[in-house]
C-alpha positions in Angstrom: -4.1 -138.8 115.9 -6.4 -139.9 113.2 -6.7 -143.4 111.8 -8.7 -144.8 108.9 -12.3 -145.2 109.8 -13.7 -148.7 109.2 -17.3 -147.4 109.3 -16.5 -145.0 106.4 -14.9 -147.7 104.3 -17.5 -150.4 104.8 -19.3 -150.9 101.6 -17.3 -148.3 99.7 -16.5 -149.2 96.1 -12.8 -148.7 95.6 -10.8 -148.9 92.3 -7.2 -149.7 93.3 -4.5 -149.7 90.6 -1.3 -151.5 91.4 -3.0 -154.0 93.7 -0.6 -156.8 92.9 2.4 -154.8 94.0 4.0 -154.6 97.5 2.1 -151.5 98.7 -1.0 -152.4 96.7 -1.3 -155.8 98.3 -1.0 -154.4 101.8 -3.6 -151.8 100.9 -6.0 -154.3 99.3 -5.8 -156.4 102.5 -6.4 -153.4 104.7 -9.4 -152.3 102.7 -10.9 -155.8 102.8 -10.6 -155.9 106.6 -12.8 -152.7 106.7 -15.4 -154.1 104.4 -14.6 -152.1 101.2 -15.5 -153.6 97.8 -12.1 -153.5 96.1 -11.6 -153.8 92.4 -8.0 -154.1 91.4 -6.2 -153.2 88.2 -2.5 -154.1 87.6 0.0 -156.2 85.8 0.6 -159.7 87.2 3.2 -159.7 90.0 6.7 -159.4 88.7 8.6 -161.0 91.5 9.0 -164.6 92.8 7.8 -164.9 95.5 5.1 -162.1 95.4 3.2 -160.8 98.4 0.0 -160.7 96.3 0.2 -164.4 95.6 1.4 -165.5 99.0 -1.5 -163.7 100.8 -4.1 -164.7 98.1 -5.1 -161.1 98.2 -7.5 -161.5 95.3 -9.7 -163.5 97.7 -12.4 -161.2 99.0 -11.9 -158.6 96.2 -14.8 -157.7 94.0 -12.5 -157.9 90.9 -8.9 -158.4 90.0 -8.1 -157.3 86.5 -4.6 -158.1 85.2 -3.9 -155.5 82.5 -1.6 -152.7 81.6 -2.1 -149.1 82.9 -0.8 -148.0 79.5 -3.9 -149.4 77.9 -6.3 -146.5 78.2 -9.4 -148.4 76.9 -8.8 -151.3 79.3 -8.4 -148.8 82.2 -11.7 -147.1 81.3 -13.5 -150.4 81.0 -12.3 -151.7 84.3 -13.1 -148.5 86.1 -16.6 -148.4 84.6 -17.3 -152.0 85.6 -16.2 -151.3 89.2 -18.7 -148.4 89.6 -16.1 -147.2 92.1 -16.6 -144.1 94.2 -12.9 -143.8 95.2 -9.9 -144.3 93.0 -6.5 -145.0 94.5 -3.8 -145.0 91.8 -0.7 -146.8 92.9 0.3 -148.6 89.6 3.7 -147.5 88.6 7.2 -148.5 87.4 8.6 -147.9 90.9 12.4 -148.4 90.6 15.1 -145.8 90.0 17.7 -148.1 88.5 15.1 -149.8 86.2 14.2 -146.4 84.9 17.7 -146.0 83.5 17.2 -149.3 81.6 13.8 -148.4 80.2 13.2 -144.7 80.4 10.4 -144.7 77.8 8.5 -147.5 79.5 8.9 -145.6 82.8 7.4 -142.4 81.4 4.7 -144.3 79.5 3.6 -146.0 82.7 4.1 -143.3 85.3 2.9 -140.3 83.2 0.5 -141.5 80.6 -0.7 -144.2 82.9 -1.7 -141.5 85.4 -3.4 -139.5 82.6 -5.3 -142.6 81.5 -6.7 -143.1 85.1 -7.7 -139.4 85.4 -9.3 -139.3 82.0 -11.3 -142.4 82.7 -12.4 -141.1 86.1 -13.6 -137.8 84.8 -15.8 -139.5 82.2 -17.7 -141.5 84.8 -20.8 -140.5 86.8 -19.8 -142.5 89.9 -16.2 -141.4 90.9 -16.1 -138.9 93.7 -12.5 -139.1 94.9 -9.2 -139.8 93.0 -5.9 -140.0 94.7 -2.6 -140.4 92.8 0.4 -141.8 94.6 3.7 -140.4 93.5 6.9 -140.3 95.6 9.2 -138.3 97.8 11.6 -138.3 94.8 9.3 -136.0 92.8 11.1 -132.9 94.2 14.1 -131.3 92.6 16.7 -132.7 94.9 19.1 -130.0 96.1 21.0 -132.4 98.5 20.2 -130.1 101.3 19.5 -130.9 105.0 16.0 -129.5 105.0 12.9 -131.6 104.5 11.0 -130.9 101.3 7.6 -129.3 101.5 4.7 -129.7 99.2 5.4 -126.2 97.7 9.0 -127.0 96.8 9.9 -127.2 93.2 9.3 -130.5 91.4 12.1 -132.1 89.4 13.9 -135.4 89.5 17.3 -136.3 88.1 16.6 -139.9 87.0 13.7 -141.0 84.7 11.8 -142.5 87.6 11.9 -139.5 89.8 11.3 -137.1 86.9 8.4 -139.2 85.6 6.7 -138.9 89.0 7.2 -135.1 89.0 5.6 -135.1 85.5 2.7 -137.1 87.0 2.2 -134.4 89.6 1.9 -131.9 86.8 -0.7 -134.0 85.1 -2.6 -134.1 88.3 -2.4 -130.4 88.7 -3.7 -129.8 85.1 -6.6 -132.2 85.5 -7.5 -130.7 88.8 -7.6 -127.2 87.3 -9.3 -128.0 84.1 -11.6 -131.0 84.5 -12.2 -132.4 88.0 -14.3 -129.6 89.6 -16.7 -129.7 86.7 -16.9 -133.5 87.0 -17.6 -133.2 90.8 -14.4 -135.1 91.6 -11.9 -134.4 94.4 -8.4 -135.0 93.2 -5.2 -135.2 95.4 -1.7 -136.6 95.2 0.3 -138.3 97.9 4.0 -138.5 98.3 5.5 -141.1 100.7 9.0 -141.8 101.9 11.1 -144.9 101.4 8.6 -147.6 102.3 9.7 -150.9 103.9 7.9 -153.9 105.4 7.3 -157.6 105.1 6.6 -159.0 101.7 8.8 -156.8 99.4 10.9 -158.8 97.0 11.7 -156.1 94.5 15.2 -155.9 92.9 17.6 -153.1 94.0 15.8 -152.4 97.3 17.8 -152.6 100.5 15.4 -154.7 102.6 14.7 -157.4 100.0 18.5 -157.4 99.2 19.2 -158.0 102.9 16.6 -160.7 103.3 17.8 -162.6 100.2 21.4 -162.5 101.6 20.4 -163.5 105.1 18.3 -166.5 104.1 21.1 -167.6 101.8 23.8 -167.1 104.5 25.6 -164.7 102.3 27.1 -161.3 103.0 24.8 -158.3 102.4 26.2 -156.1 99.6 25.5 -152.4 100.4 25.8 -150.0 97.3 25.3 -146.7 99.0 25.8 -147.1 102.8 25.9 -143.3 103.4 22.7 -142.4 101.4 20.1 -141.0 103.8 16.4 -141.8 103.3 13.1 -141.3 105.2 12.3 -144.9 106.1 8.8 -145.8 107.1 6.7 -149.0 107.5 4.4 -149.5 104.6 1.3 -149.1 106.9 2.3 -145.5 107.7 1.7 -143.9 104.3 -1.2 -146.3 103.6 -2.9 -144.9 106.7 -2.3 -141.4 105.3 -3.8 -142.2 101.9 -6.9 -143.6 103.5 -7.4 -140.7 105.9 -6.8 -138.2 103.0 -9.4 -140.1 100.9 -11.9 -139.8 103.7 -11.3 -136.1 104.0 -11.6 -135.6 100.2 -14.9 -137.5 100.2 -16.2 -135.2 102.9 -15.2 -132.2 100.9 -12.8 -131.0 103.6 -11.1 -127.7 102.6 -7.6 -127.7 101.1 -7.4 -131.5 100.6 -7.5 -131.4 96.8 -3.8 -130.9 96.7 -0.5 -132.7 97.3 0.4 -134.2 100.6 3.7 -135.6 102.1 3.4 -138.7 104.2 6.8 -139.2 105.6 8.3 -140.5 108.9 9.5 -138.7 112.0 13.1 -137.3 111.9 14.3 -140.3 113.9 13.5 -142.6 111.0 15.6 -140.6 108.6 18.9 -142.6 108.7 21.5 -143.9 106.3 21.2 -147.1 104.3 24.0 -148.6 106.3 22.3 -147.8 109.6 19.1 -149.5 108.4 21.0 -152.6 107.3 22.8 -152.8 110.6 19.5 -152.5 112.5 17.9 -155.2 110.3 20.8 -157.6 110.9 20.7 -157.0 114.6 17.0 -157.8 114.8 17.5 -160.9 112.6 20.3 -162.1 114.9 23.0 -162.7 112.3 24.4 -161.4 109.1 27.5 -159.6 107.7 27.5 -156.4 105.7 29.8 -155.8 102.8 30.4 -152.4 101.2 30.0 -152.8 97.4 30.2 -149.3 96.0 30.4 -149.0 92.2 32.1 -145.9 90.7 30.2 -146.4 87.5 26.8 -146.7 89.1 23.9 -144.6 87.9 23.1 -141.4 89.9 20.9 -141.7 93.0 20.1 -139.0 95.5 22.3 -138.9 98.6 19.9 -137.2 101.1 16.1 -137.0 101.1 13.6 -135.9 103.8 9.9 -134.9 103.8 8.1 -132.2 105.8 4.8 -133.6 107.0 3.5 -130.4 108.7 0.6 -130.2 106.2 -0.7 -133.7 106.9 -0.4 -133.2 110.6 -2.3 -129.9 110.5 -5.1 -130.7 108.0 -5.6 -134.4 108.5 -4.4 -135.0 112.1 -2.2 -137.7 110.6 1.1 -138.5 112.2 3.5 -141.5 112.0 3.0 -144.1 114.7 5.9 -146.5 114.5 9.4 -145.3 115.3 12.5 -146.7 113.6 12.9 -149.6 116.1 9.3 -150.7 115.7 9.5 -150.3 111.9 12.6 -152.6 111.8 11.1 -155.1 114.2 7.9 -155.5 112.3 9.7 -155.8 109.0 12.3 -158.4 110.2 9.8 -160.3 112.1 7.4 -160.6 109.2 10.1 -162.2 107.0 11.3 -164.5 109.9 7.8 -165.7 110.6 6.8 -166.3 107.0 10.1 -167.6 105.6 11.6 -169.4 108.6 8.7 -170.7 110.6 6.2 -171.1 107.8 3.4 -168.9 109.1 0.7 -167.7 106.7 1.8 -164.5 105.0 -1.8 -163.3 104.9 -2.3 -164.0 108.6 0.9 -162.1 109.6 -0.1 -159.1 107.4 -3.6 -159.0 109.0 -2.1 -159.3 112.5 0.3 -156.4 111.8 -2.5 -154.3 110.4 -4.5 -155.0 113.6 -1.4 -154.2 115.7 -0.9 -150.9 113.9 -4.5 -149.8 114.4 -4.8 -151.0 118.0 -4.6 -148.8 121.0 -1.0 -149.8 121.9 0.5 -150.2 118.4 3.4 -152.2 119.9 5.3 -154.7 117.7 
């Protein structure tokens, strides 16, 4: 089993888009612990509270630029100023339901934002690796029982999922037309449904549960039978870092798309996840709140991770019980006992990378 190599990352200049978001903050903190020089580019956090603010993640970063990924000139200027060797592009409009409200903004951010990053990267003389983070929802969902492989057809019913499939096509075109000539290794990464401490986004099951639990209210469950590949946030982040290391080394077949999903035991229904979270929390009541007029969301989704196992020696480390435990305990420690969000994040990163990995 391969883990990110701190020796590799020490002193590496990294341009991280979306560093103020949930996954971006965790990744910024992890990179800092390994000694990377991280320059972030993102909008200001859009939730209150926000993990980026609670952890003071900007502390220790080389730069934190608050700007829009849709601004091509600003992206290019920030990337040039960073002199980054590695670009990790996480900035996105990440919510399915929000994409129905603002489809044009979703496409502008997720498709053109990706093009802006790739165009800026290819015109530098310092970028060696670019990795674009998309989603497990980029595949044409057939609602079948089989996990999706990297070679399956792209698609996406809703604007969010479809915009991420479009971003994959942009990546494919830039790889074929520009990146080899520029000496840049370009890959994409597709994670499952990521959970963990510090997420306060709207319309996500774990933040919804935590908001209800801390307010002593019933937890409203929209789609209790929807099946998702749940994974702790550190799992795909480890995959992104290991893939970036392989790209940097010029490892064969890494300039392509990779799935970073959980083991089959983590692929469970929304209702099962909510029940497990309530059990770990020690209290709480679930309330089914289906809406016959709700927008379309996929029912079943799984990822095949054979490619990442074979080429990167990457494999998920935390099973479903450990994932739930780490997630619930993060919120309990930070919200109920007042522990430092930054300290708990760093402790969990250390736990994940330790020899035992136990929660």
